[in-house]
C-alpha positions in Angstrom: 29.7 87.1 31.4 30.3 86.9 27.5 32.6 84.1 27.8 30.0 82.2 30.1 27.2 83.0 27.6 29.6 81.7 24.5 30.4 78.4 26.4 26.9 77.8 27.2 26.0 78.1 23.4 29.0 75.9 22.6 27.8 73.3 24.9 24.2 73.4 23.8 25.6 73.0 19.9 27.8 70.1 21.2 24.6 68.6 22.9 22.2 69.3 20.0 24.6 67.7 17.5 25.1 64.4 20.0 21.4 64.4 20.2 21.1 64.4 16.4 23.6 61.8 15.7 22.2 59.9 18.8 18.5 60.0 17.3 20.1 59.1 13.6 21.7 55.8 15.1 18.6 55.1 17.0 16.4 55.4 13.7 18.9 53.4 11.8 18.6 50.5 14.5 15.2 50.5 14.7 14.9 50.5 10.7 17.3 47.7 10.5 15.3 45.8 13.3 12.2 46.5 11.2 13.5 45.3 8.1 15.1 42.0 10.0 11.9 41.4 11.5 10.1 41.9 8.1 12.3 39.6 6.2 12.1 36.9 8.8 8.3 37.0 8.7 8.6 36.9 4.8 10.9 33.7 5.1 8.9 32.3 7.9 5.5 32.8 5.6 7.6 31.3 2.6 8.5 28.6 4.9 5.0 27.9 6.1 3.5 27.9 2.3 6.3 25.3 1.2 5.3 23.2 3.9 1.6 23.3 3.3 2.3 22.6 -0.6 4.4 19.7 0.4 1.7 18.2 2.6 -0.7 19.0 0.0 1.1 17.3 -2.7 2.1 14.4 -0.6 -1.7 14.0 0.3 -2.4 14.2 -3.0 -0.1 11.5 -4.1 -1.3 9.0 -1.1 -4.7 9.8 -2.6 -3.5 9.0 -5.8 -2.1 6.1 -5.0 -4.7 4.7 -2.9 -7.0 5.3 -5.6 -5.0 3.2 -8.1 -5.1 0.3 -5.4 -8.5 0.5 -4.9 -9.2 -0.1 -8.8 -7.1 -3.4 -8.9 -9.1 -6.7 -9.1 -7.3 -9.6 -7.7 -8.6 -13.1 -8.7 -8.2 -16.4 -10.4 -9.1 -20.1 -9.7 -7.5 -22.7 -8.0 -8.8 -26.6 -7.8 -7.6 -29.9 -7.7 -9.1 -33.5 -8.5 -7.8 -37.3 -7.7 -9.4 -39.2 -10.7 -7.9 -38.2 -12.6 -5.3 -36.2 -11.0 -5.3 -32.8 -12.1 -4.1 -29.5 -10.2 -4.8 -26.2 -11.2 -3.8 -22.8 -10.4 -4.4 -19.5 -12.3 -4.2 -16.2 -10.7 -5.3 -13.2 -12.3 -5.0 -9.3 -11.9 -7.3 -6.7 -13.5 -7.6 -3.1 -13.4 -10.9 -1.3 -13.1 -10.6 1.6 -15.6 -14.4 2.2 -15.1 -17.2 0.5 -13.0 -18.3 -1.3 -16.2 -14.8 -2.0 -18.1 -11.9 -4.3 -16.3 -9.0 -5.3 -18.7 -6.5 -7.7 -17.1 -3.8 -10.4 -17.4 -3.4 -13.5 -15.7 -0.9 -16.6 -15.8 -1.9 -20.5 -15.2 -0.3 -23.8 -14.0 -2.0 -27.3 -14.6 -0.5 -30.4 -13.8 -2.6 -33.6 -15.1 -2.3 -37.3 -14.8 -4.8 -39.8 -16.3 -6.3 -42.7 -13.7 -7.6 -44.4 -16.9 -5.4 -45.7 -19.8 -8.2 -44.6 -22.6 -8.1 -41.0 -21.6 -6.9 -39.4 -24.6 -4.9 -37.1 -22.2 -1.5 -37.7 -21.4 0.3 -36.9 -18.2 2.1 -33.8 -18.3 2.3 -29.8 -17.3 0.6 -27.1 -18.9 1.5 -23.4 -18.5 -0.9 -20.6 -19.4 -0.6 -16.8 -20.2 -3.8 -14.8 -21.1 -5.0 -11.4 -21.6 -8.4 -10.4 -21.1 -11.2 -7.7 -21.2 -14.4 -7.6 -19.0 -17.5 -5.7 -19.7 -19.9 -5.6 -16.7 -23.5 -5.6 -17.6 -25.2 -4.1 -14.5 -24.3 -5.7 -11.3 -24.2 -9.4 -11.6 -23.7 -10.3 -15.2 -20.7 -9.8 -17.6 -19.2 -10.4 -20.9 -15.6 -11.1 -21.8 -12.9 -11.4 -24.5 -9.5 -13.0 -24.0 -6.5 -14.3 -25.7 -4.7 -17.5 -24.3 -1.3 -18.8 -25.1 -1.0 -22.4 -24.0 2.6 -24.2 -23.5 1.9 -27.9 -23.5 3.5 -31.3 -24.3 2.9 -32.8 -27.3 0.7 -35.8 -27.4 2.9 -37.6 -30.1 6.4 -36.7 -28.6 6.0 -36.0 -25.0 9.7 -34.6 -24.7 8.5 -31.7 -27.3 6.6 -28.7 -26.1 4.2 -26.5 -28.4 2.6 -23.4 -28.0 -1.2 -22.9 -29.0 -3.2 -19.6 -29.1 -6.6 -19.8 -28.1 -9.2 -16.4 -29.0 -11.9 -17.2 -26.6 -15.2 -15.0 -26.0 -18.2 -15.7 -23.5 -19.8 -14.4 -20.4 -20.8 -15.0 -16.9 -21.9 -14.5 -13.4 -20.6 -12.3 -10.6 -22.0 -13.8 -7.2 -21.2 -11.4 -4.3 -20.0 -13.1 -1.2 -19.0 -10.4 1.0 -18.4 -6.6 0.5 -15.2 -6.9 -1.6 -15.5 -10.5 -2.6 -17.2 -12.4 -5.4 -17.5 -15.9 -7.0 -16.9 -15.5 -10.7 -18.8 -18.2 -13.0 -18.1 -17.6 -16.8 -18.6 -20.1 -19.8 -16.0 -19.1 -22.9 -16.0 -20.5 -26.3 -12.6 -21.4 -27.7 -12.4 -20.3 -31.7 -9.2 -22.1 -32.1 -10.6 -25.4 -30.9 -9.5 -28.8 -32.7 -10.1 -32.2 -31.3 -6.9 -33.5 -32.6 -4.7 -30.7 -31.4 -6.4 -28.8 -28.8 -5.4 -29.1 -25.1 -9.1 -29.0 -24.2 -11.6 -31.5 -24.7 -14.2 -29.4 -26.1 -14.6 -26.0 -27.5 -16.6 -24.7 -24.2 -14.8 -24.0 -21.1 -16.3 -23.3 -17.8 -14.7 -21.6 -15.1 -15.3 -20.9 -11.5 -13.3 -18.4 -9.6 -12.8 -15.7 -7.0 -12.3 -11.7 -7.5 -11.4 -9.7 -4.7 -11.1 -5.7 -4.8 
């Protein structure tokens, strides 16, 4: 009887130890699972936040790029005559710093051939580079100043080309054609006009062109 009682006690102790080890192992496995799951959740949230941040930054960059493009104002003038022959191309681009202030730059090309021998101008090609600042006066009127550099053929020696700097100031009207298109009519005064050397026949310069924004 005592032997049986002792065996039973030993069995109970072994079983209890086994259960303790099993419980301990189960607890460790559960803790590892919880830790792994929690770490996975943290990683997932961090990845989601990173994607959201990247998407937000991309959207912001897209908006800034679109806003920058929307501030550009394309324009210029192009016309041709046949008596005398004159072909004029002068594209411009401006940047709308504010609704009332638009600095810009432009280039120009002109081919001229007189039809009358009495015309003081001679056949030649003229190139132009200019920078301007336009100040809007309300919806339709504007003031403008610009500096123009003109490269042209010397009238006295057609094989020689000269540079001439023409500071100009004036104003004009902005006539809407469509939602984003206007006709620009402006009159400029050339402060460097000289009847003997200037490429222009008059100190007053009238331009008719277009603008798109």
